[in-house]
N, CA, C and O atoms as CSV, one atom per row, in Angstrom:
chain,resi,resn,atom,element,x,y,z
A,1,MET,N,N,-28.318,-25.159,-89.467
A,1,MET,CA,C,-28.668,-26.253,-89.187
A,1,MET,C,C,-28.240,-26.874,-87.859
A,1,MET,O,O,-27.422,-26.181,-87.254
A,2,SER,N,N,-28.558,-27.892,-87.322
A,2,SER,CA,C,-28.243,-28.384,-85.863
A,2,SER,C,C,-26.542,-29.000,-85.535
A,2,SER,O,O,-26.236,-30.010,-86.168
A,3,ARG,N,N,-25.946,-28.668,-84.999
A,3,ARG,CA,C,-24.159,-29.085,-84.758
A,3,ARG,C,C,-24.734,-29.565,-82.726
A,3,ARG,O,O,-24.865,-28.714,-81.846
A,4,TYR,N,N,-24.912,-30.797,-82.575
A,4,TYR,CA,C,-25.138,-31.135,-80.972
A,4,TYR,C,C,-23.855,-31.585,-80.791
A,4,TYR,O,O,-23.428,-32.330,-81.672
A,5,VAL,N,N,-23.066,-31.297,-79.786
A,5,VAL,CA,C,-21.904,-31.620,-79.427
A,5,VAL,C,C,-22.276,-31.764,-77.430
A,5,VAL,O,O,-22.891,-31.034,-76.653
A,6,PRO,N,N,-21.443,-33.230,-77.243
A,6,PRO,CA,C,-21.602,-33.175,-76.133
A,6,PRO,C,C,-20.435,-32.375,-75.162
A,6,PRO,O,O,-19.229,-32.162,-75.282
A,7,VAL,N,N,-21.595,-32.016,-74.014
A,7,VAL,CA,C,-21.001,-31.245,-73.091
A,7,VAL,C,C,-21.131,-31.286,-71.701
A,7,VAL,O,O,-21.192,-30.193,-71.138
A,8,ALA,N,N,-21.171,-32.007,-71.214
A,8,ALA,CA,C,-21.180,-33.397,-70.204
A,8,ALA,C,C,-21.378,-34.422,-70.025
A,8,ALA,O,O,-21.728,-35.266,-70.849
A,9,ARG,N,N,-21.128,-34.588,-68.541
A,9,ARG,CA,C,-22.181,-36.487,-68.694
A,9,ARG,C,C,-23.347,-35.812,-67.661
A,9,ARG,O,O,-23.500,-34.843,-66.917
A,10,VAL,N,N,-23.957,-36.847,-68.082
A,10,VAL,CA,C,-25.452,-37.088,-67.111
A,10,VAL,C,C,-25.039,-36.852,-65.821
A,10,VAL,O,O,-25.384,-35.772,-65.342
A,11,SER,N,N,-24.215,-37.788,-64.963
A,11,SER,CA,C,-23.944,-38.277,-63.855
A,11,SER,C,C,-22.796,-37.179,-63.486
A,11,SER,O,O,-22.553,-37.434,-62.306
A,12,GLN,N,N,-21.882,-35.983,-63.917
A,12,GLN,CA,C,-20.881,-35.003,-63.247
A,12,GLN,C,C,-22.283,-33.837,-63.327
A,12,GLN,O,O,-21.872,-32.797,-62.813
A,13,VAL,N,N,-23.473,-33.690,-63.695
A,13,VAL,CA,C,-24.323,-32.426,-63.308
A,13,VAL,C,C,-25.395,-33.136,-61.858
A,13,VAL,O,O,-26.500,-33.551,-62.208
A,14,PRO,N,N,-25.107,-33.225,-60.620
A,14,PRO,CA,C,-26.283,-33.021,-59.539
A,14,PRO,C,C,-27.690,-32.731,-59.977
A,14,PRO,O,O,-27.942,-31.780,-60.717
A,15,GLU,N,N,-28.652,-33.591,-59.499
A,15,GLU,CA,C,-30.044,-33.150,-59.763
A,15,GLU,C,C,-29.855,-31.139,-58.682
A,15,GLU,O,O,-29.373,-30.858,-57.585
A,16,GLY,N,N,-30.319,-30.543,-59.441
A,16,GLY,CA,C,-30.494,-28.926,-58.169
A,16,GLY,C,C,-29.214,-28.156,-58.675
A,16,GLY,O,O,-29.002,-27.211,-57.916
A,17,ALA,N,N,-28.289,-28.229,-59.693
A,17,ALA,CA,C,-26.974,-28.106,-59.308
A,17,ALA,C,C,-26.712,-27.358,-60.707
A,17,ALA,O,O,-27.270,-27.860,-61.682
A,18,GLY,N,N,-25.918,-26.205,-60.913
A,18,GLY,CA,C,-24.990,-26.501,-62.671
A,18,GLY,C,C,-23.568,-26.909,-62.169
A,18,GLY,O,O,-23.229,-26.979,-60.988
A,19,ARG,N,N,-22.927,-27.121,-63.075
A,19,ARG,CA,C,-21.631,-27.601,-63.787
A,19,ARG,C,C,-21.041,-26.670,-64.792
A,19,ARG,O,O,-21.581,-26.646,-65.898
A,20,LYS,N,N,-19.405,-25.443,-64.442
A,20,LYS,CA,C,-19.098,-24.936,-65.320
A,20,LYS,C,C,-18.111,-25.908,-66.161
A,20,LYS,O,O,-17.254,-26.636,-65.660
A,21,VAL,N,N,-18.491,-25.732,-67.954
A,21,VAL,CA,C,-17.636,-26.260,-68.699
A,21,VAL,C,C,-17.315,-25.814,-69.602
A,21,VAL,O,O,-17.978,-25.022,-70.272
A,22,GLN,N,N,-15.487,-26.478,-70.004
A,22,GLN,CA,C,-15.772,-25.649,-71.771
A,22,GLN,C,C,-15.718,-26.074,-72.703
A,22,GLN,O,O,-15.312,-27.227,-72.844
A,23,VAL,N,N,-16.072,-25.379,-73.632
A,23,VAL,CA,C,-16.723,-26.659,-75.114
A,23,VAL,C,C,-16.064,-25.539,-76.366
A,23,VAL,O,O,-16.352,-24.358,-76.175
A,24,GLU,N,N,-15.494,-25.751,-77.198
A,24,GLU,CA,C,-15.361,-25.688,-77.740
A,24,GLU,C,C,-15.091,-23.852,-78.134
A,24,GLU,O,O,-15.670,-23.146,-78.959
A,25,GLY,N,N,-13.706,-23.434,-76.917
A,25,GLY,CA,C,-13.438,-22.341,-76.455
A,25,GLY,C,C,-14.556,-21.310,-76.115
A,25,GLY,O,O,-14.548,-20.144,-75.722
A,26,LYS,N,N,-15.541,-22.237,-76.434
A,26,LYS,CA,C,-17.234,-20.961,-74.902
A,26,LYS,C,C,-17.022,-21.736,-73.729
A,26,LYS,O,O,-16.844,-22.952,-73.785
A,27,ASP,N,N,-17.037,-20.921,-72.399
A,27,ASP,CA,C,-17.397,-21.171,-71.837
A,27,ASP,C,C,-18.907,-21.204,-71.414
A,27,ASP,O,O,-19.642,-20.261,-71.707
A,28,LEU,N,N,-19.495,-22.611,-70.522
A,28,LEU,CA,C,-20.961,-22.970,-70.402
A,28,LEU,C,C,-21.394,-23.372,-69.262
A,28,LEU,O,O,-20.541,-24.034,-68.670
A,29,VAL,N,N,-22.262,-23.263,-68.762
A,29,VAL,CA,C,-22.928,-23.800,-67.547
A,29,VAL,C,C,-23.950,-24.726,-67.538
A,29,VAL,O,O,-25.077,-24.267,-67.724
A,30,VAL,N,N,-23.812,-26.206,-67.328
A,30,VAL,CA,C,-24.770,-26.842,-67.306
A,30,VAL,C,C,-25.687,-27.081,-66.141
A,30,VAL,O,O,-25.122,-27.062,-65.047
A,31,PHE,N,N,-27.160,-27.333,-66.141
A,31,PHE,CA,C,-28.164,-27.043,-65.242
A,31,PHE,C,C,-28.647,-28.312,-64.970
A,31,PHE,O,O,-29.063,-28.827,-66.008
A,32,ASN,N,N,-28.737,-28.870,-64.213
A,32,ASN,CA,C,-30.026,-29.814,-63.791
A,32,ASN,C,C,-31.061,-29.671,-63.031
A,32,ASN,O,O,-30.747,-29.409,-61.870
A,33,LEU,N,N,-32.514,-29.760,-63.289
A,33,LEU,CA,C,-33.307,-29.082,-62.942
A,33,LEU,C,C,-34.312,-30.888,-63.139
A,33,LEU,O,O,-34.542,-31.544,-64.154
A,34,ASP,N,N,-34.735,-31.194,-61.407
A,34,ASP,CA,C,-35.943,-32.075,-61.938
A,34,ASP,C,C,-35.489,-33.498,-63.551
A,34,ASP,O,O,-36.159,-34.195,-64.313
A,35,GLY,N,N,-33.739,-33.190,-63.259
A,35,GLY,CA,C,-33.975,-34.441,-64.527
A,35,GLY,C,C,-34.323,-33.571,-65.875
A,35,GLY,O,O,-34.776,-34.203,-66.830
A,36,GLU,N,N,-34.187,-32.547,-65.968
A,36,GLU,CA,C,-33.992,-31.800,-67.408
A,36,GLU,C,C,-33.128,-30.678,-67.554
A,36,GLU,O,O,-33.441,-29.639,-66.971
A,37,PHE,N,N,-31.808,-30.734,-68.427
A,37,PHE,CA,C,-30.683,-30.435,-68.243
A,37,PHE,C,C,-30.733,-29.137,-69.319
A,37,PHE,O,O,-31.212,-29.192,-70.452
A,38,TYR,N,N,-30.134,-27.986,-68.702
A,38,TYR,CA,C,-30.461,-26.665,-69.813
A,38,TYR,C,C,-28.843,-26.563,-69.688
A,38,TYR,O,O,-28.055,-27.186,-68.976
A,39,VAL,N,N,-28.634,-25.453,-70.732
A,39,VAL,CA,C,-27.044,-25.489,-70.758
A,39,VAL,C,C,-27.369,-24.119,-71.388
A,39,VAL,O,O,-28.343,-23.822,-72.081
A,40,PHE,N,N,-25.972,-23.081,-70.851
A,40,PHE,CA,C,-25.965,-21.152,-70.933
A,40,PHE,C,C,-24.242,-21.154,-71.256
A,40,PHE,O,O,-23.180,-21.651,-70.880
A,41,LEU,N,N,-24.835,-20.214,-72.237
A,41,LEU,CA,C,-23.173,-19.331,-71.562
A,41,LEU,C,C,-23.096,-19.181,-70.597
A,41,LEU,O,O,-24.211,-19.054,-70.091
A,42,ASP,N,N,-21.802,-19.058,-69.475
A,42,ASP,CA,C,-21.556,-19.107,-68.105
A,42,ASP,C,C,-21.343,-17.468,-68.315
A,42,ASP,O,O,-20.211,-16.987,-68.256
A,43,PHE,N,N,-22.666,-16.548,-68.598
A,43,PHE,CA,C,-22.099,-15.200,-67.770
A,43,PHE,C,C,-23.970,-13.885,-68.230
A,43,PHE,O,O,-24.832,-13.960,-69.106
A,44,CYS,N,N,-23.788,-13.154,-67.348
A,44,CYS,CA,C,-24.824,-12.900,-67.172
A,44,CYS,C,C,-24.740,-11.810,-67.631
A,44,CYS,O,O,-23.693,-11.362,-67.164
A,45,ARG,N,N,-25.300,-10.883,-68.431
A,45,ARG,CA,C,-25.002,-9.761,-68.969
A,45,ARG,C,C,-24.306,-8.412,-68.667
A,45,ARG,O,O,-24.021,-7.479,-69.419
A,46,GLU,N,N,-24.092,-8.618,-67.132
A,46,GLU,CA,C,-23.388,-7.780,-66.288
A,46,GLU,C,C,-22.072,-8.153,-66.668
A,46,GLU,O,O,-21.202,-7.331,-66.953
A,47,GLY,N,N,-21.858,-9.849,-66.678
A,47,GLY,CA,C,-20.692,-10.496,-67.205
A,47,GLY,C,C,-20.030,-11.350,-65.567
A,47,GLY,O,O,-18.900,-11.789,-65.354
A,48,ALA,N,N,-21.544,-11.324,-64.426
A,48,ALA,CA,C,-20.938,-12.170,-63.768
A,48,ALA,C,C,-21.129,-14.135,-64.043
A,48,ALA,O,O,-22.180,-14.640,-64.438
A,49,ASP,N,N,-19.889,-14.910,-63.727
A,49,ASP,CA,C,-20.597,-15.963,-63.758
A,49,ASP,C,C,-22.243,-16.527,-63.172
A,49,ASP,O,O,-22.761,-16.416,-62.061
A,50,LEU,N,N,-22.608,-16.981,-64.094
A,50,LEU,CA,C,-23.355,-17.830,-63.705
A,50,LEU,C,C,-23.590,-19.865,-63.412
A,50,LEU,O,O,-24.578,-20.560,-63.650
A,51,SER,N,N,-22.511,-20.175,-62.952
A,51,SER,CA,C,-21.842,-21.503,-63.637
A,51,SER,C,C,-21.848,-21.659,-61.008
A,51,SER,O,O,-21.712,-22.626,-60.258
A,52,LYS,N,N,-22.149,-19.677,-60.657
A,52,LYS,CA,C,-21.742,-19.736,-59.805
A,52,LYS,C,C,-23.513,-19.259,-58.735
A,52,LYS,O,O,-23.649,-18.937,-57.554
A,53,ALA,N,N,-24.341,-19.401,-59.634
A,53,ALA,CA,C,-26.165,-19.021,-59.371
A,53,ALA,C,C,-26.603,-20.364,-58.433
A,53,ALA,O,O,-26.294,-21.554,-58.498
A,54,VAL,N,N,-27.196,-19.834,-57.821
A,54,VAL,CA,C,-28.248,-20.988,-56.565
A,54,VAL,C,C,-29.290,-20.604,-57.395
A,54,VAL,O,O,-29.774,-19.545,-57.795
A,55,VAL,N,N,-29.674,-22.960,-57.662
A,55,VAL,CA,C,-31.423,-22.298,-58.693
A,55,VAL,C,C,-31.529,-22.709,-57.199
A,55,VAL,O,O,-30.799,-23.233,-56.358
A,56,SER,N,N,-33.484,-21.946,-57.317
A,56,SER,CA,C,-33.813,-22.326,-56.542
A,56,SER,C,C,-35.488,-23.262,-56.940
A,56,SER,O,O,-35.953,-23.510,-58.053
A,57,GLU,N,N,-36.016,-23.575,-55.666
A,57,GLU,CA,C,-36.756,-24.578,-56.115
A,57,GLU,C,C,-38.253,-24.539,-57.321
A,57,GLU,O,O,-38.920,-25.474,-57.764
A,58,GLU,N,N,-38.364,-22.965,-57.568
A,58,GLU,CA,C,-39.139,-22.671,-59.345
A,58,GLU,C,C,-38.223,-22.786,-60.252
A,58,GLU,O,O,-38.566,-22.785,-61.434
A,59,GLY,N,N,-37.145,-22.884,-59.965
A,59,GLY,CA,C,-36.687,-22.945,-61.429
A,59,GLY,C,C,-35.897,-21.827,-61.617
A,59,GLY,O,O,-35.297,-21.823,-62.692
A,60,ASP,N,N,-35.711,-20.845,-60.869
A,60,ASP,CA,C,-34.728,-19.326,-61.536
A,60,ASP,C,C,-33.265,-19.732,-60.593
A,60,ASP,O,O,-32.887,-20.356,-59.601
A,61,LEU,N,N,-32.739,-18.770,-61.853
A,61,LEU,CA,C,-31.252,-19.423,-60.971
A,61,LEU,C,C,-30.803,-17.404,-60.692
A,61,LEU,O,O,-30.994,-16.467,-61.467
A,62,LEU,N,N,-30.268,-17.412,-59.473
A,62,LEU,CA,C,-29.905,-16.211,-59.127
A,62,LEU,C,C,-28.761,-15.938,-59.046
A,62,LEU,O,O,-27.920,-16.464,-58.316
A,63,CYS,N,N,-28.542,-14.488,-60.319
A,63,CYS,CA,C,-27.146,-14.155,-60.369
A,63,CYS,C,C,-26.853,-14.140,-58.652
A,63,CYS,O,O,-27.566,-14.040,-57.654
A,64,PRO,N,N,-25.114,-14.328,-58.968
A,64,PRO,CA,C,-24.277,-14.082,-57.575
A,64,PRO,C,C,-23.792,-12.331,-57.441
A,64,PRO,O,O,-23.521,-11.670,-56.439
A,65,PHE,N,N,-23.817,-12.028,-58.609
A,65,PHE,CA,C,-23.287,-10.801,-59.018
A,65,PHE,C,C,-24.128,-9.791,-58.860
A,65,PHE,O,O,-23.716,-9.187,-57.870
A,66,HIS,N,N,-25.187,-9.198,-59.322
A,66,HIS,CA,C,-26.350,-8.520,-58.453
A,66,HIS,C,C,-27.738,-9.009,-58.367
A,66,HIS,O,O,-28.736,-8.338,-58.629
A,67,GLY,N,N,-27.710,-10.539,-57.880
A,67,GLY,CA,C,-29.397,-10.916,-57.319
A,67,GLY,C,C,-30.255,-10.944,-58.676
A,67,GLY,O,O,-31.314,-11.436,-58.285
A,68,TRP,N,N,-30.393,-10.703,-60.011
A,68,TRP,CA,C,-31.480,-11.168,-61.078
A,68,TRP,C,C,-31.381,-12.409,-61.083
A,68,TRP,O,O,-30.359,-13.076,-60.920
A,69,LYS,N,N,-32.871,-12.900,-61.345
A,69,LYS,CA,C,-33.525,-14.387,-61.186
A,69,LYS,C,C,-33.706,-14.193,-62.913
A,69,LYS,O,O,-33.895,-13.193,-63.606
A,70,PHE,N,N,-33.538,-15.783,-63.267
A,70,PHE,CA,C,-33.307,-15.555,-64.639
A,70,PHE,C,C,-33.799,-17.175,-64.437
A,70,PHE,O,O,-33.395,-17.950,-63.571
A,71,ASP,N,N,-34.742,-17.427,-65.449
A,71,ASP,CA,C,-35.559,-18.984,-65.347
A,71,ASP,C,C,-34.813,-19.554,-66.246
A,71,ASP,O,O,-34.368,-19.196,-67.336
A,72,VAL,N,N,-34.748,-20.505,-65.614
A,72,VAL,CA,C,-33.489,-21.700,-66.622
A,72,VAL,C,C,-33.974,-22.625,-67.435
A,72,VAL,O,O,-33.352,-23.664,-67.657
A,73,ARG,N,N,-35.188,-22.341,-67.993
A,73,ARG,CA,C,-35.887,-22.595,-69.250
A,73,ARG,C,C,-35.906,-22.377,-69.921
A,73,ARG,O,O,-36.009,-23.004,-70.975
A,74,GLU,N,N,-35.783,-20.960,-69.623
A,74,GLU,CA,C,-35.900,-20.048,-71.061
A,74,GLU,C,C,-34.525,-19.301,-70.986
A,74,GLU,O,O,-33.928,-19.109,-72.046
A,75,GLY,N,N,-33.848,-18.760,-69.516
A,75,GLY,CA,C,-32.959,-17.735,-69.742
A,75,GLY,C,C,-33.334,-16.411,-69.312
A,75,GLY,O,O,-32.428,-15.692,-68.892
A,76,VAL,N,N,-34.542,-15.953,-69.344
A,76,VAL,CA,C,-35.285,-14.365,-69.294
A,76,VAL,C,C,-34.955,-14.490,-67.769
A,76,VAL,O,O,-34.893,-15.298,-66.842
A,77,CYS,N,N,-34.706,-12.603,-68.244
A,77,CYS,CA,C,-34.723,-12.180,-66.334
A,77,CYS,C,C,-36.227,-11.910,-66.357
A,77,CYS,O,O,-37.155,-11.528,-67.069
A,78,ALA,N,N,-35.825,-12.438,-64.877
A,78,ALA,CA,C,-37.762,-11.881,-64.615
A,78,ALA,C,C,-37.817,-10.497,-63.773
A,78,ALA,O,O,-38.706,-9.864,-63.203
A,79,MET,N,N,-36.707,-10.375,-63.937
A,79,MET,CA,C,-36.651,-9.058,-63.329
A,79,MET,C,C,-36.681,-7.436,-64.290
A,79,MET,O,O,-37.313,-6.381,-64.237
A,80,VAL,N,N,-35.359,-8.163,-65.310
A,80,VAL,CA,C,-35.368,-7.123,-66.627
A,80,VAL,C,C,-35.881,-7.670,-67.866
A,80,VAL,O,O,-35.101,-7.879,-68.795
A,81,PRO,N,N,-37.040,-7.905,-67.963
A,81,PRO,CA,C,-38.300,-9.325,-69.669
A,81,PRO,C,C,-37.026,-8.689,-70.164
A,81,PRO,O,O,-36.103,-8.981,-69.403
A,82,ASP,N,N,-36.801,-8.235,-70.760
A,82,ASP,CA,C,-35.753,-8.226,-72.325
A,82,ASP,C,C,-33.959,-8.481,-71.635
A,82,ASP,O,O,-32.874,-8.600,-72.203
A,83,CYS,N,N,-34.241,-8.480,-70.640
A,83,CYS,CA,C,-32.565,-9.290,-70.554
A,83,CYS,C,C,-33.245,-10.454,-70.317
A,83,CYS,O,O,-34.267,-10.887,-69.785
A,84,GLN,N,N,-31.532,-11.043,-71.385
A,84,GLN,CA,C,-31.333,-12.685,-71.039
A,84,GLN,C,C,-30.414,-13.165,-71.396
A,84,GLN,O,O,-29.685,-12.589,-72.203
A,85,VAL,N,N,-30.130,-14.414,-70.903
A,85,VAL,CA,C,-28.753,-15.109,-71.158
A,85,VAL,C,C,-29.030,-16.226,-72.046
A,85,VAL,O,O,-29.991,-16.973,-71.865
A,86,ARG,N,N,-28.033,-16.378,-73.203
A,86,ARG,CA,C,-27.954,-16.756,-74.527
A,86,ARG,C,C,-28.001,-18.541,-73.353
A,86,ARG,O,O,-27.462,-18.998,-72.345
A,87,HIS,N,N,-28.778,-18.839,-74.143
A,87,HIS,CA,C,-29.094,-20.492,-73.290
A,87,HIS,C,C,-29.026,-21.508,-75.271
A,87,HIS,O,O,-29.347,-21.029,-76.358
A,88,PHE,N,N,-28.752,-22.235,-75.110
A,88,PHE,CA,C,-28.735,-23.651,-76.506
A,88,PHE,C,C,-29.582,-24.733,-76.044
A,88,PHE,O,O,-29.719,-24.992,-74.848
A,89,PRO,N,N,-30.289,-25.517,-77.206
A,89,PRO,CA,C,-31.547,-26.399,-77.183
A,89,PRO,C,C,-30.368,-27.397,-76.259
A,89,PRO,O,O,-29.181,-27.150,-76.042
A,90,VAL,N,N,-31.074,-28.413,-75.894
A,90,VAL,CA,C,-30.532,-30.221,-75.362
A,90,VAL,C,C,-31.056,-31.250,-75.720
A,90,VAL,O,O,-32.268,-31.423,-75.851
A,91,LYS,N,N,-30.291,-31.950,-75.893
A,91,LYS,CA,C,-30.667,-33.402,-75.815
A,91,LYS,C,C,-29.852,-34.497,-74.617
A,91,LYS,O,O,-29.031,-34.240,-73.736
A,92,ILE,N,N,-30.416,-35.630,-74.992
A,92,ILE,CA,C,-30.042,-36.479,-74.050
A,92,ILE,C,C,-30.109,-37.368,-75.089
A,92,ILE,O,O,-30.872,-37.290,-76.052
A,93,GLU,N,N,-28.516,-39.019,-74.665
A,93,GLU,CA,C,-27.835,-39.170,-75.096
A,93,GLU,C,C,-27.163,-40.074,-74.721
A,93,GLU,O,O,-25.953,-40.191,-74.916
A,94,GLY,N,N,-28.193,-41.162,-73.874
A,94,GLY,CA,C,-26.979,-42.281,-72.842
A,94,GLY,C,C,-26.783,-41.343,-72.261
A,94,GLY,O,O,-27.536,-40.373,-72.179
A,95,ASP,N,N,-25.280,-41.544,-71.545
A,95,ASP,CA,C,-25.235,-40.589,-70.729
A,95,ASP,C,C,-24.434,-39.240,-70.549
A,95,ASP,O,O,-24.038,-38.602,-69.573
A,96,GLN,N,N,-24.344,-39.027,-72.434
A,96,GLN,CA,C,-23.620,-37.904,-72.714
A,96,GLN,C,C,-25.443,-36.844,-72.366
A,96,GLN,O,O,-26.567,-37.342,-72.313
A,97,VAL,N,N,-25.018,-35.196,-72.182
A,97,VAL,CA,C,-25.650,-34.463,-72.680
A,97,VAL,C,C,-25.071,-33.621,-73.579
A,97,VAL,O,O,-23.855,-33.454,-73.497
A,98,LEU,N,N,-25.912,-32.861,-74.711
A,98,LEU,CA,C,-25.699,-33.138,-75.564
A,98,LEU,C,C,-26.340,-31.400,-76.453
A,98,LEU,O,O,-27.539,-31.355,-76.729
A,99,ALA,N,N,-25.430,-30.137,-76.805
A,99,ALA,CA,C,-25.767,-29.003,-76.983
A,99,ALA,C,C,-26.043,-28.321,-78.261
A,99,ALA,O,O,-24.966,-27.997,-78.760
A,100,ASP,N,N,-26.821,-28.046,-78.833
A,100,ASP,CA,C,-26.459,-27.369,-79.945
A,100,ASP,C,C,-25.981,-25.834,-80.189
A,100,ASP,O,O,-26.580,-24.759,-80.217
A,101,LEU,N,N,-24.542,-26.251,-80.361
A,101,LEU,CA,C,-23.670,-24.877,-80.211
A,101,LEU,C,C,-23.979,-23.733,-81.697
A,101,LEU,O,O,-23.411,-22.646,-81.801
A,102,GLU,N,N,-24.956,-24.265,-82.704
A,102,GLU,CA,C,-25.440,-23.404,-83.786
A,102,GLU,C,C,-25.907,-22.118,-83.355
A,102,GLU,O,O,-26.337,-21.310,-84.178
């Protein structure tokens, strides 16, 4: 069962950037890439904060800790394919970014 909750306002997440938020005790990061929004847990498998990641034009998140690249759309690591970061389905309603945290 889906349970979408507000995680940020569209206007709070600049194009090409991420914003760290805490929702229901979870550290999350919301990314805006070309007007599409993506929500992840705010840590990679090695424990680094993905909110400090650099977003490339190709849509990769470059982890600040070990340099691994994660696809912002799927959360899959390009360098270690069996490594993923947890991401959540997203929808936009008005100026609200909502994520399904189930």
